[in-house]
N, C-alpha and C positions, 0 to 999 in steps of 0.2 A: 522325763526331763527334769533336771535340777537347775534352778536359776537363782543367782544372787543379784538383787536389783537395788542399786544405789546404797549399798551397805556402808555404814559408818560405825566405828567403835573407838572410844577414847578411854584412857586410864589416867586419872588424876590430871586431866587437861591435856594429855599427850595423845596424839592421833595414832592409834594402832592400825586402823583401816580408814581410807579416805575415798568415799564414793566408789566402792567396788561394784563393777558389773561383770558377771561371769556366768556363762551357761556351760553346763557339763554334758558332754555327749553321752547318750546311753550306750552301754555295752563296750565302752572304750576306757582306756587308762589315761587320766589327766594328771600330770605331775606339776605340783607347785614348787617352784625353785627360786632361790634368791639368798642373799646374805642373811646372817643372823639378825633377828629383830625386824625383818621386813614385813611380817604379818601373816606369813603362810600358815603357821600353826593356829593362829587366831581364826583364820578362815575355816580350818578344819573343826575347831571347837564350836564355832557358830553353826556349822552344818550339823554337827552332832547334837546340837541343842544344849550344850553344857554352859554356854553363855548366850546372852541375847544382844542383838544389835541395838545401838542407840537410835539409829535411823535406817530406813530401808526395809526390804522384805526378802525373805527366803521362800521360794516357791518350789513345791514338788508336784509335778504333773499339773501345773497351772493353779494349784491350791496353795494359798499362803500358809506357811508354818506358824501356827499360833500356840500359845501355852497349853491349851486344852487338847492339842493334837500331838504333843511331844511324846507321850508314852507309845502311842501307835506308831509314830515315826521311828522311834528308836528300835522297834522290833523289825524295821525294814533295813537296818544298817548294822554292819559289823565295824568294830573300831579296834585298831591295833596300835599301841604306842611303843616308844623305845623301851627296851628291856621287858616288854610284855605286860607289866602291870598285873601279874598274877597274885592271887591271895595266898600268902605263904602258909596259912594254917589249913588250907584245903589241898587235897591231892590233885594231881593233874586232871584226873577224870572229873572230880567235883568242880574244878574250875571251868572245864569245858561245858559241863551239863547244868551250870548254875541257872541260866534263864529257862532252859527246857523244863527243869524241875519246878521253877517258879510258875511256869505256865501249865504245869501239871500234865506234861506229856506222859503217855503210856510207856512203861518200861521197855516194851518191845520196840517202840519207835525210837527211843533214846539209843538203844543198843544198835539198831540198824544205822542210825546216823553216825554213831561213833565209828562203826566199821568203815563207812564210806569215807569219813574224814581221816582216819589213821592211814588208810590206803592213799588218799589224796596227798597228804603231807609227808608220806613215807616215814611214819613213826611206828616202831614196834609196839604192839598193843600192851605189852607188860609195862611200858613206861608210864602208862596212865595211873598206875598205883603209887607212883613216887610223888614226893612233895617237890615244889619248885626248887628248893635249895639242893635237892639231890639230882637235878638236871643240869646239863650244860646250857650255855647261852643259846646255842642253836636249837636245842630241844625245847627250851622255854618259849622261843618265838614260834615254833611249830604248834605248841599247845595254845599259845595266844591266838594264832591264826585259826585253829580249830574252834576255839571259843567264839571268835568273831563270826565264823561261818555256820555255827551250830543251828541257827534258826533259818538257814538258807536265805539270807537277806538279799535285797535287790542291790544295795550299795555297800561298798567296802571302803573304809577310810583307814589310811595307814600313815602315822606320823613318825618319820625317821625310824622305821621298824628294824633296820639293820645297822643303825648307827653305832651301837655299843658292842658289836661283834668284832672278833679279830678278822683280819683280811681273808684268810682261807675259808672260814665258815661263812663269812659274808658273801664271798664269791659263789660258793655252792648254793646258798639260799637264794641269791639273785637268779641263778639259772632255774632253780625249782619254782620260785614264785612266778617267773615269766611263764612257765608252762601252766601253772595253776590258773593264772589270769586268762590265758588263752583257752583253757579247758572250760572254765566256768562262764565266760562271757558276761561277767557282771560289770557294773559301772564302778570303776575304781578311781579314787582320788588319793594320791600319794604325795607326801611332803618329803623333800630331801634338799640338802645343800650341795649334793654331789652331782655335777653335770653328767658324768659318765653313767651314773646310776639312773638319772632322769631320762637320758637318751635310751638306755637299755629297756626301760619299762614303758616309756610314754608314747602314746599315740599323739598327744599334744603336750607341749611344754607351756607353762604359764610363769613368766619371769616377773618377780615382784621386787620392789624397793620402796622403803619408807612408807609402807601401808598402801601402795598403789600398784596396779598391774601396769607394767611397762610395755610388755609385748607378749603375745601368745602365738604359737605355731610350732612347726618342726624345727629341729636344730638348723637345717639347711635354710629355712626361711629367716631365722634369727641372724644367721651368718650373711646371707645374701642381701637382706634388706633390714638392717638394724634400725629400730625406731629412734634410738638416740645413742650417743657415744657409750653410755653405761652398758648397753647390751654387748658391744664389742669387748669392752673392758672385762666384763664378767666372764665371758667365754674364754678370752685370752688368758685370764688369771688362772683358769683351771686347765687349759690346754698346755701351757708352757712347761709346768712341772712334769707332766706326763711325757712330753716330747723330750725333755732333758734326760729323764730316767731311761727312756727307750734308747737314746743315743749312747748312754753310758753302758747299758747292757749289751748293745751291739759292738 
């Protein structure tokens, strides 16, 4: 179980997060959604230990995350960001194997894990010899996902992982990622601003605004019992363009 308890974070006097309380269900996909600047990526960076809260606690299996536990914690999670964040001077294989080599895995174990992951993300093995600039956007994200999964982490964090891809590639990867999540049964926390993508992936949606959690639940719960007018406005703002496009195509 992963819990955020009364988390606060400010930047130059401005509140990025205001008393956030959030429990993440194990083995499920939780999607943080909301307008730009609402604090959803800040939540992810806090969970990853890239920044520290000003107040409050992050707990993993009832143990508070402290600075001395950060390295061990990071080995339990995979992190994928928009456009992948691959090191351009390393081949795809070296990017994927970076932490395994740091931890001095045996060559046989590394190769076995590479075979498992290339099959999982449906990437031809010969692509591993290429550098990031020689790969398409979709291939780079597959490599980034492989790198995140290399150590077989318990938690998987994804920050707008498909946001920079063209619509066709994004659609294909959405389908493939959904299958991967269902196959691995890991605890996934995904950030997106796209409601359709959130519904596609999420077992639970967490809607944020101005550094606060406004409501959490399924889309049906948000629609049937909105916590405040903003919930309806946010859903309607994303539904109406899709409905208009659908009517035009028909």
